[in-house]
C-alpha positions as CSV (number, residue, x, y, z in Angstrom):
1,X,127.7,210.0,263.7
2,X,126.6,208.2,266.8
3,X,123.9,206.3,265.0
4,X,126.4,205.3,262.3
5,X,128.9,204.0,264.9
6,X,126.2,201.9,266.6
7,X,125.1,200.5,263.3
8,X,128.7,199.6,262.4
9,X,129.2,197.9,265.8
10,X,126.0,195.8,265.3
11,X,127.0,194.9,261.8
12,X,130.5,193.9,262.9
13,X,129.1,191.6,265.6
14,X,126.7,189.9,263.2
15,X,129.5,189.6,260.6
16,X,131.8,188.0,263.0
17,X,129.1,185.6,264.2
18,X,128.3,184.5,260.6
19,X,131.9,184.1,259.8
20,X,132.6,181.9,262.8
21,X,129.9,179.4,261.8
22,X,131.4,178.2,258.5
23,X,134.9,178.3,260.0
24,X,133.8,176.0,262.8
25,X,131.9,173.8,260.4
26,X,135.0,173.4,258.2
27,X,137.2,172.7,261.3
28,X,134.9,169.9,262.5
29,X,134.6,168.5,259.0
30,X,138.4,168.4,258.8
31,X,138.6,166.6,262.0
32,X,136.3,163.8,260.9
33,X,138.3,161.0,259.5
34,X,137.4,158.7,256.5
35,X,134.6,156.1,257.1
36,X,136.1,153.0,258.7
37,X,135.6,149.6,257.2
38,X,133.4,147.4,259.3
39,X,135.3,144.9,261.4
40,X,134.5,141.2,262.0
41,X,135.6,140.9,265.6
42,X,136.8,137.5,266.8
43,X,136.5,135.9,263.4
44,X,139.6,135.2,261.3
45,X,139.5,134.7,257.6
46,X,139.4,130.9,257.4
47,X,136.6,130.7,260.0
48,X,134.6,133.4,258.2
49,X,135.2,131.7,254.8
50,X,134.0,128.3,256.0
51,X,130.9,129.9,257.6
52,X,129.8,131.8,254.5
53,X,130.3,128.8,252.3
54,X,127.7,127.0,254.3
55,X,125.0,129.4,253.0
56,X,123.0,127.4,250.5
57,X,119.9,129.7,250.2
58,X,119.7,133.4,249.8
59,X,118.2,136.3,247.8
60,X,120.1,139.4,246.9
61,X,118.8,142.5,245.2
62,X,121.0,145.2,243.9
63,X,122.5,146.9,240.8
64,X,124.9,145.6,238.2
65,X,127.0,147.3,235.5
66,X,128.7,145.4,232.8
67,X,131.3,146.7,230.3
68,X,132.4,144.3,227.6
69,X,135.0,146.6,226.1
70,X,132.6,147.3,223.2
71,X,129.3,147.9,224.9
72,X,128.1,148.8,228.4
73,X,125.0,147.7,230.3
74,X,123.6,148.8,233.7
75,X,120.5,148.0,235.6
76,X,119.0,146.2,238.6
77,X,119.8,142.6,239.5
78,X,118.2,140.0,241.7
79,X,119.9,136.7,242.6
80,X,118.1,133.8,244.2
81,X,120.1,130.8,245.2
82,X,118.6,127.5,246.4
83,X,121.3,124.9,246.9
84,X,122.7,124.5,243.4
85,X,119.8,126.1,241.6
86,X,120.4,129.7,240.6
87,X,117.8,132.3,239.3
88,X,119.6,135.4,238.1
89,X,117.6,138.3,236.7
90,X,119.0,141.4,235.2
91,X,116.7,144.3,234.1
92,X,118.0,147.2,232.1
93,X,116.6,150.8,232.2
94,X,112.8,150.8,231.5
95,X,112.9,147.0,231.2
96,X,115.1,147.0,228.1
97,X,118.2,144.8,227.6
98,X,117.2,142.4,230.4
99,X,117.9,138.6,230.7
100,X,117.3,135.8,233.0
101,X,119.7,132.9,233.8
102,X,118.1,129.9,235.5
103,X,119.4,126.4,236.2
104,X,121.9,124.2,237.9
105,X,125.6,123.3,237.3
106,X,124.6,120.8,234.6
107,X,122.7,123.2,232.4
108,X,121.6,126.8,232.5
109,X,118.7,128.4,230.5
110,X,119.2,132.0,229.3
111,X,116.2,134.0,228.2
112,X,116.5,137.6,227.0
113,X,113.9,140.3,226.7
114,X,114.4,140.3,222.9
115,X,113.1,136.7,222.7
116,X,116.3,134.7,222.5
117,X,116.5,131.5,224.6
118,X,119.5,129.4,225.0
119,X,120.3,126.2,226.8
120,X,123.9,126.2,228.1
121,X,125.9,123.2,229.3
122,X,129.2,125.2,229.3
123,X,127.9,128.6,230.3
124,X,131.0,130.8,230.1
125,X,132.2,129.4,226.8
126,X,128.8,129.3,225.1
127,X,127.8,132.8,226.4
128,X,131.1,134.2,225.1
129,X,130.5,132.6,221.7
130,X,126.9,133.9,221.5
131,X,127.1,137.3,223.1
132,X,130.8,138.1,223.1
133,X,130.9,138.2,227.0
134,X,130.0,135.9,229.8
135,X,129.1,135.8,233.5
136,X,130.9,133.4,235.9
137,X,127.5,132.4,237.3
138,X,128.4,129.3,239.3
139,X,131.4,131.0,241.0
140,X,129.6,134.4,241.5
141,X,127.2,132.8,244.0
142,X,130.2,132.6,246.3
143,X,131.9,135.8,245.2
144,X,128.9,138.0,246.1
145,X,129.0,136.5,249.6
146,X,132.7,137.6,249.9
147,X,134.3,134.2,249.6
148,X,136.0,132.1,246.8
149,X,134.4,129.2,245.0
150,X,135.5,126.1,247.0
151,X,135.5,124.0,243.8
152,X,138.3,125.9,242.2
153,X,141.8,127.0,243.2
154,X,142.1,130.7,244.2
155,X,144.6,133.2,245.3
156,X,143.0,135.0,248.2
157,X,144.1,138.3,249.9
158,X,142.2,138.8,253.1
159,X,142.7,141.9,255.3
160,X,143.5,142.2,259.0
161,X,139.8,142.1,259.9
162,X,139.1,138.7,258.3
163,X,137.4,140.3,255.3
164,X,138.4,139.3,251.7
165,X,140.1,142.3,250.1
166,X,140.7,140.7,246.7
167,X,141.2,137.4,244.9
168,X,142.1,135.8,241.6
169,X,140.0,132.7,240.5
170,X,139.2,131.1,237.2
171,X,141.0,133.9,235.4
172,X,139.0,136.6,237.1
173,X,140.3,139.3,239.4
174,X,137.7,140.2,242.1
175,X,138.1,143.3,244.3
176,X,136.0,144.1,247.3
177,X,135.5,147.8,247.8
178,X,133.2,147.9,250.8
179,X,131.3,145.8,253.2
180,X,128.1,146.4,255.3
181,X,126.0,144.5,257.8
182,X,123.1,142.5,256.5
183,X,121.1,139.8,258.2
184,X,123.6,140.0,261.1
185,X,126.5,139.3,258.8
186,X,129.2,141.4,257.2
187,X,128.7,141.0,253.5
188,X,130.0,142.8,250.4
189,X,128.3,146.0,249.5
190,X,130.3,146.6,246.3
191,X,132.6,144.3,244.3
192,X,134.4,144.6,241.0
193,X,135.2,141.7,238.7
194,X,137.4,141.8,235.6
195,X,138.8,139.4,233.1
196,X,140.3,140.6,229.8
197,X,138.1,143.4,228.5
198,X,135.1,142.5,230.6
199,X,134.4,144.6,233.7
200,X,131.5,143.8,236.1
201,X,130.5,145.8,239.1
202,X,127.9,144.6,241.6
203,X,126.3,146.8,244.3
204,X,124.2,144.9,246.8
205,X,121.2,146.7,248.3
206,X,119.2,144.0,250.1
207,X,119.8,140.5,251.4
208,X,117.4,137.8,252.6
209,X,119.3,134.8,254.1
210,X,117.3,132.1,256.0
211,X,119.2,131.0,259.0
212,X,121.6,133.9,258.9
213,X,121.0,134.7,262.6
214,X,122.3,131.3,263.6
215,X,125.5,131.8,261.6
216,X,126.0,135.3,263.0
217,X,125.8,134.0,266.6
218,X,128.6,131.5,266.2
């Protein structure tokens, strides 16, 4: 009987100890609040917008998903911008379903992995006619930086921290879900674009922006 009582006491102590651990873990997890959105201290929206619009050269690598209402595509994306010259490359899973868009505002060349090649002078209209969907390439160079295209009117909704929350421009609704620090700047980490049945989501993973340090120190 004595041995049984000692065994029960030892078990009860161990049991209490093992019960306390998950209870404490749950308690501390409950105390942890949701992840806070990064702030842009000392920079209001108009100053931030003007600063980011000055970026003429960058490279972004990330992921893109496109839903046209009838078909869906997803894969990796790289975007190189050099002044007005854009080089946009999309690669589907295992290299299938990819395309490249290269050119300037006067004309864009589109090449697909299936061998199609198009020369576009009105990209959105001609891509819609050819593929049934289009990408707002010239405006997207600004949108992925978190600002509106200065060449078109826009309805902008910034938040209290000087970060763009959403905007409407050229018939597109653009929402910014999250931001992160890159090259010393706060840049979009995820944005969603939609117009009609077309839905585009961009997740940015890596940035290379020459001169970003100078902008960040302003």
